[in-house]
FIFI-893275 format. One record per residue (C-alpha): residue in three letters; x, y, z. Coordinates in nm, 2 decimals, padded with zeros to 4 digits. Layout:
! FIFI-893275
<r ALA,<X,Y,Z>>
...
This chain:
! FIFI-893275
<r MET,<02.72,-01.77,01.15>>
<r THR,<02.76,-01.76,00.77>>
<r ILE,<02.54,-01.54,00.57>>
<r GLY,<02.39,-01.84,00.39>>
<r LEU,<02.29,-02.02,00.71>>
<r PHE,<02.15,-01.69,00.84>>
<r PHE,<01.91,-01.65,00.55>>
<r ILE,<01.83,-02.02,00.53>>
<r LEU,<01.71,-02.02,00.89>>
<r LEU,<01.51,-01.70,00.82>>
<r ALA,<01.34,-01.87,00.53>>
<r ILE,<01.27,-02.19,00.73>>
<r PHE,<01.11,-01.99,01.02>>
<r LEU,<00.89,-01.80,00.78>>
<r VAL,<00.79,-02.11,00.58>>
<r ILE,<00.68,-02.29,00.89>>
<r SER,<00.45,-01.99,00.97>>
<r LEU,<00.61,-01.87,01.29>>
<r PRO,<00.48,-01.52,01.37>>
<r VAL,<00.68,-01.27,01.17>>
<r GLY,<00.77,-01.05,01.47>>
<r ALA,<00.89,-01.36,01.66>>
<r VAL,<01.11,-01.46,01.36>>
<r PHE,<01.27,-01.12,01.35>>
<r GLY,<01.33,-01.12,01.72>>
<r LEU,<01.48,-01.47,01.71>>
<r MET,<01.70,-01.39,01.41>>
<r ALA,<01.82,-01.07,01.59>>
<r ILE,<01.94,-01.26,01.90>>
<r LEU,<02.06,-01.59,01.73>>
<r PRO,<02.40,-01.47,01.62>>
<r GLY,<02.48,-01.36,01.97>>
<r MET,<02.36,-01.69,02.12>>
<r MET,<02.59,-01.88,01.87>>
<r GLY,<02.89,-01.66,01.96>>
<r THR,<02.91,-01.50,01.61>>
<r LEU,<02.84,-01.16,01.75>>
<r ASN,<02.87,-00.99,02.09>>
<r TYR,<02.51,-00.88,02.08>>
<r GLY,<02.28,-01.02,02.36>>
<r ALA,<01.92,-01.01,02.46>>
<r ILE,<01.96,-00.67,02.63>>
<r ASP,<02.10,-00.52,02.32>>
<r VAL,<01.82,-00.66,02.11>>
<r ALA,<01.56,-00.51,02.35>>
<r ARG,<01.74,-00.18,02.34>>
<r ALA,<01.74,-00.18,01.96>>
<r MET,<01.36,-00.26,01.95>>
<r PHE,<01.28,00.04,02.17>>
<r SER,<01.52,00.26,01.98>>
<r GLY,<01.36,00.15,01.65>>
<r MET,<01.02,00.27,01.78>>
<r ASN,<01.15,00.60,01.91>>
<r SER,<01.07,00.77,01.58>>
<r PHE,<00.85,01.08,01.53>>
<r THR,<00.80,00.97,01.17>>
<r LEU,<00.66,00.63,01.27>>
<r LEU,<00.39,00.80,01.49>>
<r ALA,<00.21,00.86,01.16>>
<r VAL,<00.15,00.49,01.11>>
<r PRO,<-00.12,00.43,01.38>>
<r LEU,<-00.27,00.77,01.31>>
<r PHE,<-00.32,00.70,00.94>>
<r MET,<-00.46,00.36,01.03>>
<r VAL,<-00.72,00.51,01.26>>
<r SER,<-00.80,00.77,01.00>>
<r GLY,<-00.86,00.50,00.74>>
<r MET,<-01.09,00.31,00.98>>
<r ILE,<-01.29,00.63,01.05>>
<r MET,<-01.34,00.68,00.68>>
<r ALA,<-01.44,00.32,00.63>>
<r GLU,<-01.70,00.34,00.91>>
<r GLY,<-01.82,00.67,00.78>>
<r GLY,<-01.90,00.53,00.43>>
<r ILE,<-01.68,00.78,00.25>>
<r SER,<-01.63,00.55,-00.05>>
<r LYS,<-02.00,00.58,-00.15>>
<r GLN,<-01.98,00.96,-00.19>>
<r LEU,<-01.67,00.93,-00.39>>
<r PHE,<-01.80,00.65,-00.62>>
<r GLU,<-02.13,00.83,-00.70>>
<r PHE,<-01.94,01.16,-00.77>>
<r PHE,<-01.70,00.99,-01.02>>
<r GLY,<-01.99,00.78,-01.17>>
<r TYR,<-02.17,01.10,-01.25>>
<r PHE,<-01.91,01.20,-01.50>>
<r ILE,<-01.81,00.86,-01.66>>
<r GLY,<-02.09,00.62,-01.58>>
<r ASN,<-02.25,00.63,-01.92>>
<r LYS,<-01.92,00.56,-02.11>>
<r THR,<-01.78,00.22,-02.20>>
<r ALA,<-01.65,00.07,-01.88>>
<r GLY,<-01.76,00.39,-01.70>>
<r PHE,<-01.85,00.23,-01.37>>
<r PRO,<-01.56,-00.01,-01.35>>
<r CYS,<-01.33,00.28,-01.42>>
<r ALA,<-01.51,00.48,-01.15>>
<r VAL,<-01.43,00.20,-00.91>>
<r VAL,<-01.06,00.23,-01.00>>
<r VAL,<-01.07,00.61,-00.95>>
<r THR,<-01.26,00.56,-00.62>>
<r CYS,<-00.98,00.33,-00.50>>
<r MET,<-00.72,00.59,-00.60>>
<r PHE,<-00.90,00.86,-00.40>>
<r TYR,<-00.96,00.63,-00.11>>
<r ALA,<-00.60,00.53,-00.11>>
<r ALA,<-00.51,00.89,-00.06>>
<r ILE,<-00.73,00.88,00.25>>
<r SER,<-00.65,00.55,00.42>>
<r GLY,<-00.29,00.47,00.31>>
<r SER,<-00.37,00.10,00.34>>
<r ALA,<-00.44,-00.15,00.06>>
<r PRO,<-00.66,-00.39,00.26>>
<r ALA,<-00.86,-00.10,00.40>>
<r THR,<-00.92,00.03,00.04>>
<r VAL,<-01.03,-00.32,-00.08>>
<r SER,<-01.27,-00.36,00.21>>
<r ALA,<-01.42,-00.01,00.21>>
<r VAL,<-01.45,00.03,-00.16>>
<r GLY,<-01.53,-00.33,-00.25>>
<r SER,<-01.81,-00.38,00.01>>
<r MET,<-02.01,-00.11,-00.17>>
<r THR,<-01.90,-00.12,-00.54>>
<r ILE,<-01.88,-00.50,-00.60>>
<r PRO,<-02.26,-00.56,-00.54>>
<r PHE,<-02.33,-00.24,-00.74>>
<r LEU,<-02.13,-00.37,-01.04>>
<r VAL,<-02.29,-00.72,-01.02>>
<r ASN,<-02.64,-00.56,-01.01>>
<r MET,<-02.55,-00.39,-01.34>>
<r GLY,<-02.47,-00.72,-01.50>>
<r TYR,<-02.09,-00.74,-01.46>>
<r ASP,<-01.94,-01.07,-01.37>>
<r VAL,<-01.88,-01.10,-01.00>>
<r VAL,<-01.53,-01.23,-01.04>>
<r PHE,<-01.43,-00.95,-01.27>>
<r SER,<-01.59,-00.70,-01.03>>
<r ALA,<-01.39,-00.84,-00.74>>
<r ALA,<-01.07,-00.85,-00.94>>
<r ILE,<-01.09,-00.48,-01.01>>
<r VAL,<-01.11,-00.39,-00.65>>
<r THR,<-00.85,-00.65,-00.55>>
<r VAL,<-00.58,-00.50,-00.78>>
<r ALA,<-00.69,-00.13,-00.76>>
<r GLY,<-00.69,-00.16,-00.38>>
<r ALA,<-00.31,-00.22,-00.40>>
<r LEU,<-00.29,00.15,-00.49>>
<r GLY,<-00.35,00.21,-00.12>>
<r VAL,<00.02,00.16,-00.05>>
<r ILE,<00.14,00.35,-00.36>>
<r ILE,<-00.07,00.67,-00.37>>
<r PRO,<00.03,00.89,-00.08>>
<r PRO,<-00.02,00.91,00.21>>
<r SER,<00.11,00.56,00.23>>
<r ILE,<00.20,00.37,00.55>>
<r SER,<00.46,00.18,00.35>>
<r TYR,<00.64,00.51,00.26>>
<r ILE,<00.65,00.61,00.62>>
<r VAL,<00.81,00.28,00.73>>
<r TYR,<01.05,00.29,00.44>>
<r SER,<01.15,00.65,00.52>>
<r ALA,<01.23,00.54,00.88>>
<r ALA,<01.43,00.24,00.75>>
<r ALA,<01.62,00.42,00.48>>
<r ASN,<01.65,00.76,00.65>>
<r ALA,<01.47,00.92,00.36>>
<r SER,<01.23,01.21,00.35>>
<r PRO,<00.87,01.09,00.39>>
<r SER,<00.75,01.41,00.22>>
<r ALA,<00.97,01.34,-00.08>>
<r LEU,<00.83,00.99,-00.10>>
<r PHE,<00.47,01.11,-00.08>>
<r ILE,<00.53,01.35,-00.37>>
<r ALA,<00.72,01.09,-00.57>>
<r GLY,<00.43,00.84,-00.54>>
<r ILE,<00.17,01.06,-00.71>>
<r ILE,<00.27,01.00,-01.08>>
<r PRO,<00.34,00.62,-01.04>>
<r GLY,<00.01,00.57,-00.86>>
<r CYS,<-00.19,00.76,-01.12>>
<r LEU,<00.00,00.58,-01.41>>
<r ILE,<-00.10,00.24,-01.26>>
<r GLY,<-00.46,00.35,-01.21>>
<r PHE,<-00.47,00.47,-01.58>>
<r PHE,<-00.34,00.13,-01.71>>
<r LEU,<-00.60,-00.06,-01.49>>
<r MET,<-00.88,00.16,-01.64>>
<r ALA,<-00.74,00.08,-01.99>>
<r TYR,<-00.78,-00.29,-01.92>>
<r CYS,<-01.13,-00.24,-01.78>>
<r TRP,<-01.22,-00.06,-02.11>>
<r TYR,<-01.07,-00.34,-02.32>>
<r TYR,<-01.26,-00.61,-02.12>>
<r CYS,<-01.59,-00.43,-02.15>>
<r LYS,<-01.54,-00.36,-02.51>>
<r LYS,<-01.46,-00.73,-02.58>>
<r ASN,<-01.73,-00.89,-02.35>>
<r GLY,<-02.00,-00.62,-02.38>>
<r GLU,<-02.22,-00.45,-02.12>>
<r ASP,<-02.58,-00.45,-02.02>>
<r LYS,<-02.65,-00.10,-02.16>>
<r GLU,<-03.01,-00.09,-02.03>>
<r LYS,<-02.91,-00.15,-01.67>>
<r LEU,<-02.61,00.08,-01.70>>
<r GLN,<-02.83,00.36,-01.82>>
<r GLU,<-03.09,00.30,-01.55>>
<r ASN,<-02.83,00.32,-01.27>>
<r TYR,<-02.66,00.61,-01.44>>
<r ASN,<-02.99,00.80,-01.46>>
<r LYS,<-03.05,00.75,-01.08>>
<r ILE,<-02.71,00.92,-01.01>>
<r ARG,<-02.78,01.20,-01.27>>
<r GLU,<-03.12,01.26,-01.11>>
<r LYS,<-02.95,01.38,-00.80>>
<r GLY,<-02.79,01.66,-01.00>>
<r PHE,<-02.43,01.78,-01.00>>
<r LEU,<-02.47,02.04,-00.72>>
<r LYS,<-02.63,01.79,-00.48>>
<r LEU,<-02.36,01.52,-00.56>>
<r PHE,<-02.09,01.78,-00.52>>
<r LYS,<-02.23,01.89,-00.19>>
<r GLU,<-02.25,01.53,-00.06>>
<r SER,<-01.90,01.44,-00.18>>
<r PHE,<-01.72,01.77,-00.11>>
<r PHE,<-01.59,01.68,00.23>>
<r ALA,<-01.48,01.34,00.11>>
<r LEU,<-01.30,01.49,-00.19>>
<r MET,<-01.13,01.75,00.03>>
<r THR,<-00.98,01.48,00.26>>
<r PRO,<-00.67,01.40,00.04>>
<r VAL,<-00.64,01.77,-00.06>>
<r ILE,<-00.62,01.88,00.31>>
<r ILE,<-00.39,01.59,00.41>>
<r LEU,<-00.15,01.62,00.12>>
<r GLY,<-00.18,01.99,00.08>>
<r CYS,<-00.06,02.04,00.44>>
<r ILE,<00.24,01.82,00.37>>
<r TYR,<00.34,01.96,00.02>>
<r SER,<00.30,02.32,00.13>>
<r GLY,<00.53,02.27,00.42>>
<r ILE,<00.27,02.36,00.67>>
<r CYS,<00.32,02.04,00.87>>
<r SER,<00.51,01.71,00.86>>
<r PRO,<00.35,01.38,00.76>>
<r THR,<00.30,01.29,01.12>>
<r GLU,<00.12,01.61,01.20>>
<r ALA,<-00.09,01.57,00.89>>
<r ALA,<-00.19,01.23,01.02>>
<r VAL,<-00.32,01.39,01.33>>
<r ILE,<-00.52,01.64,01.11>>
<r SER,<-00.66,01.35,00.91>>
<r VAL,<-00.79,01.18,01.23>>
<r ILE,<-00.96,01.50,01.36>>
<r TYR,<-01.09,01.59,01.01>>
<r GLY,<-01.23,01.24,00.96>>
<r PHE,<-01.42,01.25,01.29>>
<r LEU,<-01.56,01.59,01.23>>
<r VAL,<-01.68,01.50,00.88>>
<r CYS,<-01.83,01.16,00.97>>
<r ILE,<-01.99,01.27,01.30>>
<r PHE,<-02.12,01.62,01.22>>
<r VAL,<-02.15,01.63,00.83>>
<r TYR,<-02.24,01.28,00.71>>
<r LYS,<-02.36,01.17,01.06>>
<r SER,<-02.25,00.81,00.98>>
<r ILE,<-02.06,00.77,01.31>>
<r LYS,<-02.20,00.82,01.65>>
<r ILE,<-01.99,00.97,01.93>>
<r ARG,<-02.04,00.66,02.14>>
<r GLU,<-01.87,00.46,01.86>>
<r ILE,<-01.54,00.65,01.89>>
<r PRO,<-01.39,00.42,02.16>>
<r LYS,<-01.47,00.12,01.95>>
<r ILE,<-01.29,00.26,01.65>>
<r PHE,<-00.98,00.35,01.86>>
<r LEU,<-00.98,00.00,02.01>>
<r ALA,<-01.00,-00.16,01.67>>
<r GLY,<-00.71,00.06,01.55>>
<r SER,<-00.51,-00.03,01.86>>
<r LYS,<-00.56,-00.40,01.80>>
<r THR,<-00.45,-00.37,01.45>>
<r TYR,<-00.15,-00.15,01.52>>
<r VAL,<-00.01,-00.34,01.81>>
<r ASN,<00.08,-00.63,01.58>>
<r ILE,<00.25,-00.40,01.33>>
<r LEU,<00.42,-00.22,01.62>>
<r PHE,<00.59,-00.54,01.74>>
<r VAL,<00.69,-00.64,01.39>>
<r ILE,<00.85,-00.30,01.33>>
<r ALA,<01.03,-00.31,01.67>>
<r ALA,<01.16,-00.66,01.61>>
<r ALA,<01.25,-00.58,01.25>>
<r SER,<01.46,-00.28,01.37>>
<r ALA,<01.66,-00.51,01.60>>
<r PHE,<01.69,-00.76,01.30>>
<r ALA,<01.82,-00.48,01.08>>
<r ARG,<02.07,-00.38,01.35>>
<r THR,<02.20,-00.73,01.37>>
<r MET,<02.24,-00.75,00.99>>
<r THR,<02.43,-00.42,01.00>>
<r LEU,<02.67,-00.54,01.27>>
<r LEU,<02.73,-00.86,01.08>>
<r LYS,<02.79,-00.64,00.77>>
<r TYR,<02.55,-00.87,00.56>>
<r PRO,<02.41,-00.58,00.35>>
<r GLN,<02.76,-00.48,00.23>>
<r SER,<02.85,-00.85,00.17>>
<r ILE,<02.53,-00.90,-00.04>>
<r SER,<02.59,-00.58,-00.23>>
<r LYS,<02.95,-00.70,-00.32>>
<r MET,<02.83,-01.04,-00.42>>
<r VAL,<02.56,-00.90,-00.65>>
<r LEU,<02.79,-00.64,-00.81>>
<r SER,<03.07,-00.90,-00.85>>
<r VAL,<02.83,-01.12,-01.07>>
<r THR,<02.76,-00.83,-01.31>>
<r ASP,<02.80,-00.46,-01.34>>
<r ASN,<02.51,-00.43,-01.58>>
<r LYS,<02.26,-00.19,-01.42>>
<r ILE,<01.96,-00.33,-01.61>>
<r LEU,<02.04,-00.69,-01.51>>
<r ILE,<02.09,-00.59,-01.14>>
<r LEU,<01.76,-00.39,-01.14>>
<r LEU,<01.58,-00.69,-01.29>>
<r LEU,<01.73,-00.91,-01.02>>
<r MET,<01.63,-00.66,-00.74>>
<r ASN,<01.27,-00.64,-00.87>>
<r LEU,<01.24,-01.02,-00.90>>
<r ILE,<01.35,-01.06,-00.54>>
<r MET,<01.11,-00.79,-00.43>>
<r ILE,<00.81,-00.95,-00.61>>
<r VAL,<00.89,-01.30,-00.47>>
<r CYS,<00.93,-01.16,-00.12>>
<r GLY,<00.60,-00.97,-00.16>>
<r MET,<00.42,-01.30,-00.25>>
<r ILE,<00.52,-01.46,00.08>>
<r ILE,<00.55,-01.18,00.34>>
<r ASP,<00.35,-00.87,00.41>>
<r ASN,<00.48,-00.54,00.28>>
<r ILE,<00.58,-00.37,00.61>>
<r PRO,<00.81,-00.66,00.73>>
<r ASN,<00.94,-00.68,00.37>>
<r ILE,<01.04,-00.32,00.38>>
<r MET,<01.23,-00.37,00.70>>
<r ILE,<01.41,-00.68,00.56>>
<r LEU,<01.48,-00.55,00.21>>
<r THR,<01.57,-00.19,00.27>>
<r PRO,<01.91,-00.25,00.45>>
<r ILE,<01.99,-00.51,00.18>>
<r MET,<01.89,-00.32,-00.13>>
<r LEU,<02.00,00.03,-00.02>>
<r PRO,<02.38,-00.04,-00.05>>
<r ILE,<02.32,-00.19,-00.40>>
<r ALA,<02.11,00.11,-00.50>>
<r ASN,<02.38,00.35,-00.38>>
<r ALA,<02.64,00.16,-00.58>>
<r LEU,<02.43,00.19,-00.89>>
<r GLY,<02.35,00.56,-00.83>>
<r ILE,<01.98,00.49,-00.77>>
<r ASN,<01.81,00.76,-00.57>>
<r PRO,<01.68,00.63,-00.23>>
<r VAL,<01.34,00.79,-00.30>>
<r HIS,<01.32,00.61,-00.64>>
<r LEU,<01.42,00.28,-00.47>>
<r GLY,<01.14,00.33,-00.22>>
<r ILE,<00.88,00.39,-00.49>>
<r PHE,<00.96,00.08,-00.70>>
<r MET,<01.01,-00.13,-00.39>>
<r THR,<00.66,-00.03,-00.27>>
<r CYS,<00.51,-00.10,-00.62>>
<r ASN,<00.67,-00.45,-00.62>>
<r LEU,<00.54,-00.53,-00.28>>
<r ALA,<00.20,-00.40,-00.37>>
<r MET,<00.19,-00.66,-00.65>>
<r GLY,<00.27,-00.92,-00.39>>
<r MET,<-00.05,-00.82,-00.20>>
<r VAL,<-00.25,-00.95,-00.50>>
<r THR,<-00.06,-01.28,-00.56>>
<r PRO,<-00.08,-01.61,-00.38>>
<r PRO,<00.01,-01.75,-00.14>>
<r MET,<00.00,-01.46,00.10>>
<r GLY,<-00.18,-01.19,-00.11>>
<r ILE,<-00.38,-01.01,00.16>>
<r ASN,<-00.60,-00.83,-00.09>>
<r LEU,<-00.71,-01.16,-00.23>>
<r PHE,<-00.81,-01.29,00.11>>
<r VAL,<-01.01,-00.97,00.19>>
<r ALA,<-01.19,-00.97,-00.15>>
<r SER,<-01.25,-01.35,-00.14>>
<r GLY,<-01.39,-01.32,00.21>>
<r MET,<-01.63,-01.05,00.10>>
<r THR,<-01.76,-01.22,-00.21>>
<r LYS,<-01.71,-01.59,-00.12>>
<r ILE,<-01.52,-01.64,-00.45>>
<r PRO,<-01.27,-01.92,-00.43>>
<r LEU,<-00.92,-01.77,-00.38>>
<r LEU,<-00.77,-01.93,-00.69>>
<r ASN,<-01.06,-01.83,-00.92>>
<r LEU,<-01.01,-01.47,-00.80>>
<r ALA,<-00.63,-01.49,-00.84>>
<r LYS,<-00.68,-01.61,-01.21>>
<r ALA,<-00.91,-01.31,-01.28>>
<r THR,<-00.65,-01.07,-01.15>>
<r VAL,<-00.38,-01.19,-01.40>>
<r PRO,<-00.47,-00.94,-01.68>>
<r PHE,<-00.47,-00.65,-01.43>>
<r LEU,<-00.14,-00.76,-01.29>>
<r ILE,<00.01,-00.77,-01.65>>
<r ALA,<-00.10,-00.40,-01.68>>
<r PHE,<00.05,-00.34,-01.34>>
<r LEU,<00.38,-00.51,-01.44>>
<r VAL,<00.41,-00.29,-01.75>>
<r CYS,<00.37,00.02,-01.53>>
<r LEU,<00.63,-00.12,-01.29>>
<r ALA,<00.88,-00.16,-01.57>>
<r LEU,<00.82,00.21,-01.67>>
<r ILE,<00.86,00.32,-01.31>>
<r VAL,<01.18,00.13,-01.26>>
<r PHE,<01.36,00.22,-01.58>>
<r ILE,<01.23,00.58,-01.61>>
<r PRO,<01.33,00.74,-01.27>>
<r GLY,<01.18,01.07,-01.38>>
<r LEU,<00.83,00.93,-01.33>>
<r SER,<00.91,00.92,-00.96>>
<r LEU,<01.17,01.20,-00.92>>
<r TRP,<01.03,01.48,-01.14>>
<r LEU,<00.77,01.61,-00.90>>
<r PRO,<01.00,01.60,-00.59>>
<r SER,<01.26,01.80,-00.79>>
<r ILE,<01.00,02.06,-00.86>>
<r LEU,<00.81,02.07,-00.54>>
<r GLY,<01.09,01.97,-00.31>>
C-alpha cells in the first residue's frame, strides 16, 4: 500500500464520521490484509494491549475523575470570587477573573471541555447579569477553557509523553509559561474589548461590593483548599516526591476529601455515580488510545514517518518554513479531530522531522498541544464550541465568530511559543 493511498483512506474514513477508534483499528490491520505487511489481526490486538500497558497512561483516567469531582464540588465558584475580590473593580476585571479562573481550574482538571463546563456554567450567567454581552461572555470561557490542555497537569501531555517517550514531568513544567502567556494575551483582549465597548459600572460596583463585603479572610478561607489543589498536585511532581501518575491518585483523594468534608458539596452516596461517569468517559478514550497505538505501530513498520520526514526535508531545509508547515498541519488536524487521537497520529510523523531540525521533543509537545487546543475552539469539530453553545443556546457559528479576536491573540502567543523555544524549555532546564 502506497503512503498516499494509506492517508487518503484514513481521511475518507474520518470524513464519513466512522468512530475514530474503529478507523485506527481498521487502518492498523488494512496493510496486512492487502499483503503489504506481514502484520495480522493478532499482532494488532497485541499492539493495542501493549499500548495500554503504561504506568504513565494510568494518570489519564485519574485526572479525569479528579476533574469531575471538582466540577461536581463547585470549586470554580470559590476560585472566581477570590480572584474577583482583587480585580473586579478594574476595567474588564470580572472578564479577566474568568480567564484566571479557567487557568486555575485547568491546573485542577487537565481537560478543556471540563474547564468550559465547570467555569462557564457559573461565570457566564454572572457576566450577563452585570451587563456583558452573552456571546462575548461565552466566547471568553470557550477560548480560555482551551488552557485546560496547555496548563499542567494536562491529559494531552500525558498521552504525548507516552507516544514520544518523553518525560511527563518535563512537559508539565514546560507548559507553565506558555499557558500563562496565552492567558495574559486573552486578558489583554478582554481589557481592549471593555475599554472600547464600555461597561455597566453601576452593576459592576454592586456585584463587586457583594464580594468585598465577605472580607478577604472569609474569601481566603472559603477558597483556600481550592487554591491549594494545583499547588499540591504540581508541587508533588516538581519536587520529585511522586510521579504524575501518583500525583493523579493524590488529586482524586484530595478532591474527595475537600468536596465531601470541607465544602460538603458532594455526598458520600454520590461517589459511585462520579466513578461511573468517569468510567463511561474514559472507556471511549481508552479504546482510541489502544487502537491508535496499533495504528502508530503499523506506520512505524511501514516506515511512513521516516518517508514523510524525508519528503518534507527534501522540499526545503529552511527551518522556519518547515515549522510553519508543521503548525499549519497541526491546526487543520485540530479542527477536524479531537486532540488525543491527533497526538497519537501526529507524534510519530512529526517527531522524526523535529529531530532532524534539532527541535527538543518537549518543545514539540508544547506547541503541538497549543495548536490542537486552538482546534478545540474552531469549527467543524471544536468541542469547546459545542459545550459552550449547549450551555448558552447560542448558535454555533455566532459563537465561533465571537471567538475570532481571542483566537488571533492565541495565534500571536503560538508564534512566540514556536519560535522562542526558551519559553517552553527555560523552566525545565532550571527545575529539571
